[in-house]
C-alpha positions as MATLAB code, in Angstrom:
seq = 'MSEITDAVLNEKKLNQMKVDILSLEQSNLKTREKTDGAMVDAIKKIIVDESKKTY';
ca = [
      49.570  -49.306  -59.302;
      51.527  -52.808  -59.211;
      49.552  -55.689  -57.769;
      52.192  -56.149  -55.513;
      51.340  -52.556  -54.341;
      47.934  -52.979  -54.226;
      47.987  -56.290  -51.925;
      50.604  -53.816  -49.561;
      47.680  -51.456  -49.351;
      44.657  -53.392  -49.035;
      46.629  -55.151  -46.038;
      47.555  -52.023  -44.748;
      43.504  -51.172  -44.749;
      42.790  -53.908  -43.599;
      45.296  -54.762  -40.398;
      43.523  -51.024  -39.936;
      39.967  -51.499  -39.775;
      41.165  -54.788  -37.459;
      42.775  -52.231  -35.122;
      39.717  -50.243  -35.292;
      37.684  -52.643  -34.519;
      38.214  -54.693  -31.750;
      39.435  -50.920  -30.204;
      35.163  -50.870  -30.531;
      34.989  -53.846  -29.297;
      36.748  -53.422  -25.961;
      35.568  -50.474  -25.234;
      32.161  -51.194  -25.850;
      33.057  -54.610  -23.412;
      33.744  -51.584  -20.803;
      30.617  -49.424  -20.694;
      28.297  -51.922  -22.706;
      26.932  -47.689  -24.518;
      26.150  -49.386  -27.846;
      23.281  -52.532  -28.399;
      24.176  -55.312  -31.050;
      22.646  -53.602  -33.911;
      24.743  -49.932  -33.232;
      27.650  -52.230  -33.029;
      26.902  -53.582  -36.260;
      26.427  -50.267  -37.850;
      29.668  -49.007  -36.384;
      31.768  -51.601  -37.787;
      29.776  -51.859  -41.004;
      31.271  -47.712  -40.661;
      34.524  -48.581  -40.067;
      34.925  -51.064  -43.183;
      33.437  -48.269  -45.286;
      35.219  -45.230  -44.203;
      39.032  -47.080  -44.358;
      38.129  -49.131  -47.759;
      37.842  -45.525  -48.776;
      40.948  -43.943  -47.465;
      44.092  -43.558  -49.662;
      47.863  -43.937  -47.972;
];
């Protein structure tokens, strides 16, 4: 792939990570279901899972 294509894909992944993390944060603010440690683990999982995806 070209550098431009890679940059677009990486930006798409980054944007999706942001959306997923903000959604998780917003949900947890309402429910207080997850502790700080659980939130850190969930955010790490989002980052790892999204980085493995191919578009």
